[in-house]
Chimera marker file (.cmm) of the C-alpha trace (Angstrom):
<marker_set name="trace">
<marker id="1" x="17.810" y="26.483" z="30.297" r="1" g="1" b="0" radius="0.5"/>
<marker id="2" x="14.980" y="25.209" z="26.940" r="1" g="1" b="0" radius="0.5"/>
<marker id="3" x="15.832" y="23.922" z="24.068" r="1" g="1" b="0" radius="0.5"/>
<marker id="4" x="13.962" y="24.108" z="20.924" r="1" g="1" b="0" radius="0.5"/>
<marker id="5" x="13.320" y="21.368" z="18.729" r="1" g="1" b="0" radius="0.5"/>
<marker id="6" x="13.086" y="22.053" z="14.277" r="1" g="1" b="0" radius="0.5"/>
<marker id="7" x="11.690" y="18.475" z="13.844" r="1" g="1" b="0" radius="0.5"/>
<marker id="8" x="8.891" y="18.526" z="16.696" r="1" g="1" b="0" radius="0.5"/>
<marker id="9" x="8.466" y="22.632" z="16.328" r="1" g="1" b="0" radius="0.5"/>
<marker id="10" x="8.213" y="21.643" z="20.202" r="1" g="1" b="0" radius="0.5"/>
<marker id="11" x="9.911" y="22.680" z="23.213" r="1" g="1" b="0" radius="0.5"/>
<marker id="12" x="11.541" y="21.027" z="26.221" r="1" g="1" b="0" radius="0.5"/>
<marker id="13" x="13.396" y="21.812" z="29.132" r="1" g="1" b="0" radius="0.5"/>
<marker id="14" x="16.340" y="18.570" z="29.019" r="1" g="1" b="0" radius="0.5"/>
<marker id="15" x="18.670" y="17.610" z="26.238" r="1" g="1" b="0" radius="0.5"/>
<marker id="16" x="17.638" y="13.829" z="26.718" r="1" g="1" b="0" radius="0.5"/>
<marker id="17" x="13.509" y="14.776" z="25.731" r="1" g="1" b="0" radius="0.5"/>
<marker id="18" x="14.988" y="16.737" z="22.889" r="1" g="1" b="0" radius="0.5"/>
<marker id="19" x="17.415" y="13.952" z="21.703" r="1" g="1" b="0" radius="0.5"/>
<marker id="20" x="14.130" y="11.073" z="22.404" r="1" g="1" b="0" radius="0.5"/>
<marker id="21" x="11.616" y="12.668" z="21.017" r="1" g="1" b="0" radius="0.5"/>
<marker id="22" x="13.518" y="13.833" z="17.914" r="1" g="1" b="0" radius="0.5"/>
<marker id="23" x="13.797" y="10.147" z="17.734" r="1" g="1" b="0" radius="0.5"/>
<marker id="24" x="10.698" y="8.204" z="17.489" r="1" g="1" b="0" radius="0.5"/>
<marker id="25" x="9.138" y="11.281" z="14.934" r="1" g="1" b="0" radius="0.5"/>
<marker id="26" x="12.303" y="9.996" z="12.836" r="1" g="1" b="0" radius="0.5"/>
<marker id="27" x="11.093" y="7.055" z="13.871" r="1" g="1" b="0" radius="0.5"/>
<marker id="28" x="8.066" y="6.611" z="12.999" r="1" g="1" b="0" radius="0.5"/>
<marker id="29" x="9.149" y="8.602" z="9.855" r="1" g="1" b="0" radius="0.5"/>
<marker id="30" x="11.589" y="5.304" z="9.109" r="1" g="1" b="0" radius="0.5"/>
<marker id="31" x="8.994" y="2.898" z="9.679" r="1" g="1" b="0" radius="0.5"/>
<marker id="32" x="6.041" y="4.840" z="7.814" r="1" g="1" b="0" radius="0.5"/>
<marker id="33" x="9.003" y="4.278" z="4.920" r="1" g="1" b="0" radius="0.5"/>
<marker id="34" x="9.496" y="0.796" z="5.098" r="1" g="1" b="0" radius="0.5"/>
<marker id="35" x="5.632" y="0.048" z="5.081" r="1" g="1" b="0" radius="0.5"/>
<marker id="36" x="5.115" y="2.160" z="2.318" r="1" g="1" b="0" radius="0.5"/>
<marker id="37" x="8.205" y="-0.283" z="0.679" r="1" g="1" b="0" radius="0.5"/>
<marker id="38" x="6.698" y="-3.454" z="0.522" r="1" g="1" b="0" radius="0.5"/>
<marker id="39" x="3.351" y="-2.013" z="-0.163" r="1" g="1" b="0" radius="0.5"/>
<marker id="40" x="4.834" y="-0.411" z="-3.696" r="1" g="1" b="0" radius="0.5"/>
<marker id="41" x="6.484" y="-4.576" z="-3.932" r="1" g="1" b="0" radius="0.5"/>
<marker id="42" x="3.216" y="-5.833" z="-3.240" r="1" g="1" b="0" radius="0.5"/>
<marker id="43" x="1.481" y="-3.431" z="-5.790" r="1" g="1" b="0" radius="0.5"/>
<marker id="44" x="4.464" y="-4.691" z="-8.624" r="1" g="1" b="0" radius="0.5"/>
<marker id="45" x="3.687" y="-8.105" z="-7.706" r="1" g="1" b="0" radius="0.5"/>
<marker id="46" x="0.605" y="-6.995" z="-8.594" r="1" g="1" b="0" radius="0.5"/>
<marker id="47" x="0.735" y="-5.643" z="-11.272" r="1" g="1" b="0" radius="0.5"/>
<marker id="48" x="2.741" y="-8.216" z="-12.823" r="1" g="1" b="0" radius="0.5"/>
<marker id="49" x="0.823" y="-10.731" z="-12.133" r="1" g="1" b="0" radius="0.5"/>
<marker id="50" x="-2.037" y="-9.244" z="-13.592" r="1" g="1" b="0" radius="0.5"/>
<marker id="51" x="-0.285" y="-9.160" z="-17.193" r="1" g="1" b="0" radius="0.5"/>
<marker id="52" x="0.318" y="-12.540" z="-16.786" r="1" g="1" b="0" radius="0.5"/>
<marker id="53" x="-2.279" y="-13.220" z="-15.857" r="1" g="1" b="0" radius="0.5"/>
<marker id="54" x="-3.815" y="-11.329" z="-19.017" r="1" g="1" b="0" radius="0.5"/>
<marker id="55" x="-1.820" y="-12.804" z="-21.495" r="1" g="1" b="0" radius="0.5"/>
<marker id="56" x="-2.635" y="-16.540" z="-20.687" r="1" g="1" b="0" radius="0.5"/>
<marker id="57" x="-6.273" y="-15.492" z="-20.845" r="1" g="1" b="0" radius="0.5"/>
<marker id="58" x="-5.881" y="-14.408" z="-24.064" r="1" g="1" b="0" radius="0.5"/>
<marker id="59" x="-3.634" y="-17.197" z="-25.093" r="1" g="1" b="0" radius="0.5"/>
<marker id="60" x="-6.740" y="-19.490" z="-24.158" r="1" g="1" b="0" radius="0.5"/>
<marker id="61" x="-9.418" y="-17.784" z="-25.950" r="1" g="1" b="0" radius="0.5"/>
<marker id="62" x="-7.169" y="-17.436" z="-29.422" r="1" g="1" b="0" radius="0.5"/>
<marker id="63" x="-6.387" y="-21.178" z="-29.007" r="1" g="1" b="0" radius="0.5"/>
<marker id="64" x="-10.431" y="-22.041" z="-27.058" r="1" g="1" b="0" radius="0.5"/>
<marker id="65" x="-12.487" y="-19.252" z="-28.102" r="1" g="1" b="0" radius="0.5"/>
<marker id="66" x="-13.866" y="-18.141" z="-25.219" r="1" g="1" b="0" radius="0.5"/>
<marker id="67" x="-12.846" y="-19.114" z="-21.321" r="1" g="1" b="0" radius="0.5"/>
<marker id="68" x="-15.797" y="-19.513" z="-19.208" r="1" g="1" b="0" radius="0.5"/>
<marker id="69" x="-15.417" y="-18.750" z="-15.087" r="1" g="1" b="0" radius="0.5"/>
<marker id="70" x="-18.572" y="-19.599" z="-12.513" r="1" g="1" b="0" radius="0.5"/>
<marker id="71" x="-18.474" y="-16.473" z="-10.113" r="1" g="1" b="0" radius="0.5"/>
<marker id="72" x="-19.575" y="-18.285" z="-5.968" r="1" g="1" b="0" radius="0.5"/>
<marker id="73" x="-20.828" y="-14.808" z="-4.789" r="1" g="1" b="0" radius="0.5"/>
<marker id="74" x="-17.428" y="-14.590" z="-1.476" r="1" g="1" b="0" radius="0.5"/>
<marker id="75" x="-16.239" y="-14.412" z="-5.408" r="1" g="1" b="0" radius="0.5"/>
<marker id="76" x="-18.464" y="-11.494" z="-5.930" r="1" g="1" b="0" radius="0.5"/>
<marker id="77" x="-18.026" y="-10.216" z="-2.361" r="1" g="1" b="0" radius="0.5"/>
<marker id="78" x="-13.848" y="-10.513" z="-3.837" r="1" g="1" b="0" radius="0.5"/>
<marker id="79" x="-14.716" y="-8.483" z="-6.610" r="1" g="1" b="0" radius="0.5"/>
<marker id="80" x="-17.028" y="-6.154" z="-5.467" r="1" g="1" b="0" radius="0.5"/>
<marker id="81" x="-14.558" y="-5.197" z="-2.171" r="1" g="1" b="0" radius="0.5"/>
<marker id="82" x="-11.426" y="-4.728" z="-4.790" r="1" g="1" b="0" radius="0.5"/>
<marker id="83" x="-13.938" y="-1.994" z="-7.435" r="1" g="1" b="0" radius="0.5"/>
<marker id="84" x="-15.217" y="-0.885" z="-4.563" r="1" g="1" b="0" radius="0.5"/>
<marker id="85" x="-11.419" y="0.413" z="-2.836" r="1" g="1" b="0" radius="0.5"/>
<marker id="86" x="-9.976" y="0.945" z="-6.238" r="1" g="1" b="0" radius="0.5"/>
<marker id="87" x="-12.786" y="3.472" z="-6.568" r="1" g="1" b="0" radius="0.5"/>
<marker id="88" x="-12.041" y="5.128" z="-3.369" r="1" g="1" b="0" radius="0.5"/>
<marker id="89" x="-8.621" y="5.510" z="-3.529" r="1" g="1" b="0" radius="0.5"/>
<marker id="90" x="-9.678" y="6.814" z="-7.236" r="1" g="1" b="0" radius="0.5"/>
<marker id="91" x="-12.152" y="9.219" z="-6.425" r="1" g="1" b="0" radius="0.5"/>
<marker id="92" x="-12.449" y="10.146" z="-2.670" r="1" g="1" b="0" radius="0.5"/>
<link id1="1" id2="2" r="1" g="1" b="0" radius="0.2"/>
<link id1="2" id2="3" r="1" g="1" b="0" radius="0.2"/>
<link id1="3" id2="4" r="1" g="1" b="0" radius="0.2"/>
<link id1="4" id2="5" r="1" g="1" b="0" radius="0.2"/>
<link id1="5" id2="6" r="1" g="1" b="0" radius="0.2"/>
<link id1="6" id2="7" r="1" g="1" b="0" radius="0.2"/>
<link id1="7" id2="8" r="1" g="1" b="0" radius="0.2"/>
<link id1="8" id2="9" r="1" g="1" b="0" radius="0.2"/>
<link id1="9" id2="10" r="1" g="1" b="0" radius="0.2"/>
<link id1="10" id2="11" r="1" g="1" b="0" radius="0.2"/>
<link id1="11" id2="12" r="1" g="1" b="0" radius="0.2"/>
<link id1="12" id2="13" r="1" g="1" b="0" radius="0.2"/>
<link id1="13" id2="14" r="1" g="1" b="0" radius="0.2"/>
<link id1="14" id2="15" r="1" g="1" b="0" radius="0.2"/>
<link id1="15" id2="16" r="1" g="1" b="0" radius="0.2"/>
<link id1="16" id2="17" r="1" g="1" b="0" radius="0.2"/>
<link id1="17" id2="18" r="1" g="1" b="0" radius="0.2"/>
<link id1="18" id2="19" r="1" g="1" b="0" radius="0.2"/>
<link id1="19" id2="20" r="1" g="1" b="0" radius="0.2"/>
<link id1="20" id2="21" r="1" g="1" b="0" radius="0.2"/>
<link id1="21" id2="22" r="1" g="1" b="0" radius="0.2"/>
<link id1="22" id2="23" r="1" g="1" b="0" radius="0.2"/>
<link id1="23" id2="24" r="1" g="1" b="0" radius="0.2"/>
<link id1="24" id2="25" r="1" g="1" b="0" radius="0.2"/>
<link id1="25" id2="26" r="1" g="1" b="0" radius="0.2"/>
<link id1="26" id2="27" r="1" g="1" b="0" radius="0.2"/>
<link id1="27" id2="28" r="1" g="1" b="0" radius="0.2"/>
<link id1="28" id2="29" r="1" g="1" b="0" radius="0.2"/>
<link id1="29" id2="30" r="1" g="1" b="0" radius="0.2"/>
<link id1="30" id2="31" r="1" g="1" b="0" radius="0.2"/>
<link id1="31" id2="32" r="1" g="1" b="0" radius="0.2"/>
<link id1="32" id2="33" r="1" g="1" b="0" radius="0.2"/>
<link id1="33" id2="34" r="1" g="1" b="0" radius="0.2"/>
<link id1="34" id2="35" r="1" g="1" b="0" radius="0.2"/>
<link id1="35" id2="36" r="1" g="1" b="0" radius="0.2"/>
<link id1="36" id2="37" r="1" g="1" b="0" radius="0.2"/>
<link id1="37" id2="38" r="1" g="1" b="0" radius="0.2"/>
<link id1="38" id2="39" r="1" g="1" b="0" radius="0.2"/>
<link id1="39" id2="40" r="1" g="1" b="0" radius="0.2"/>
<link id1="40" id2="41" r="1" g="1" b="0" radius="0.2"/>
<link id1="41" id2="42" r="1" g="1" b="0" radius="0.2"/>
<link id1="42" id2="43" r="1" g="1" b="0" radius="0.2"/>
<link id1="43" id2="44" r="1" g="1" b="0" radius="0.2"/>
<link id1="44" id2="45" r="1" g="1" b="0" radius="0.2"/>
<link id1="45" id2="46" r="1" g="1" b="0" radius="0.2"/>
<link id1="46" id2="47" r="1" g="1" b="0" radius="0.2"/>
<link id1="47" id2="48" r="1" g="1" b="0" radius="0.2"/>
<link id1="48" id2="49" r="1" g="1" b="0" radius="0.2"/>
<link id1="49" id2="50" r="1" g="1" b="0" radius="0.2"/>
<link id1="50" id2="51" r="1" g="1" b="0" radius="0.2"/>
<link id1="51" id2="52" r="1" g="1" b="0" radius="0.2"/>
<link id1="52" id2="53" r="1" g="1" b="0" radius="0.2"/>
<link id1="53" id2="54" r="1" g="1" b="0" radius="0.2"/>
<link id1="54" id2="55" r="1" g="1" b="0" radius="0.2"/>
<link id1="55" id2="56" r="1" g="1" b="0" radius="0.2"/>
<link id1="56" id2="57" r="1" g="1" b="0" radius="0.2"/>
<link id1="57" id2="58" r="1" g="1" b="0" radius="0.2"/>
<link id1="58" id2="59" r="1" g="1" b="0" radius="0.2"/>
<link id1="59" id2="60" r="1" g="1" b="0" radius="0.2"/>
<link id1="60" id2="61" r="1" g="1" b="0" radius="0.2"/>
<link id1="61" id2="62" r="1" g="1" b="0" radius="0.2"/>
<link id1="62" id2="63" r="1" g="1" b="0" radius="0.2"/>
<link id1="63" id2="64" r="1" g="1" b="0" radius="0.2"/>
<link id1="64" id2="65" r="1" g="1" b="0" radius="0.2"/>
<link id1="65" id2="66" r="1" g="1" b="0" radius="0.2"/>
<link id1="66" id2="67" r="1" g="1" b="0" radius="0.2"/>
<link id1="67" id2="68" r="1" g="1" b="0" radius="0.2"/>
<link id1="68" id2="69" r="1" g="1" b="0" radius="0.2"/>
<link id1="69" id2="70" r="1" g="1" b="0" radius="0.2"/>
<link id1="70" id2="71" r="1" g="1" b="0" radius="0.2"/>
<link id1="71" id2="72" r="1" g="1" b="0" radius="0.2"/>
<link id1="72" id2="73" r="1" g="1" b="0" radius="0.2"/>
<link id1="73" id2="74" r="1" g="1" b="0" radius="0.2"/>
<link id1="74" id2="75" r="1" g="1" b="0" radius="0.2"/>
<link id1="75" id2="76" r="1" g="1" b="0" radius="0.2"/>
<link id1="76" id2="77" r="1" g="1" b="0" radius="0.2"/>
<link id1="77" id2="78" r="1" g="1" b="0" radius="0.2"/>
<link id1="78" id2="79" r="1" g="1" b="0" radius="0.2"/>
<link id1="79" id2="80" r="1" g="1" b="0" radius="0.2"/>
<link id1="80" id2="81" r="1" g="1" b="0" radius="0.2"/>
<link id1="81" id2="82" r="1" g="1" b="0" radius="0.2"/>
<link id1="82" id2="83" r="1" g="1" b="0" radius="0.2"/>
<link id1="83" id2="84" r="1" g="1" b="0" radius="0.2"/>
<link id1="84" id2="85" r="1" g="1" b="0" radius="0.2"/>
<link id1="85" id2="86" r="1" g="1" b="0" radius="0.2"/>
<link id1="86" id2="87" r="1" g="1" b="0" radius="0.2"/>
<link id1="87" id2="88" r="1" g="1" b="0" radius="0.2"/>
<link id1="88" id2="89" r="1" g="1" b="0" radius="0.2"/>
<link id1="89" id2="90" r="1" g="1" b="0" radius="0.2"/>
<link id1="90" id2="91" r="1" g="1" b="0" radius="0.2"/>
<link id1="91" id2="92" r="1" g="1" b="0" radius="0.2"/>
</marker_set>
């Protein structure tokens, strides 16, 4: 007898094969969901840090007129890397 799985859309020879295949698909989906939650938590943390940075920078500029930062080549590489990733995410 053959067994069809609606989860995998495949036919299996035994019930055990079917259950194992469905469990693997379910486990992968759960792992993906957990990883997506980690990414979302990191994004929220980054957004909160960005708001705090903008607030601190604004206060500093109001108090002292301007803020100067010297960038090293490593800083520039990191900034451009982040910028290029953002552009790729938005447009590609």
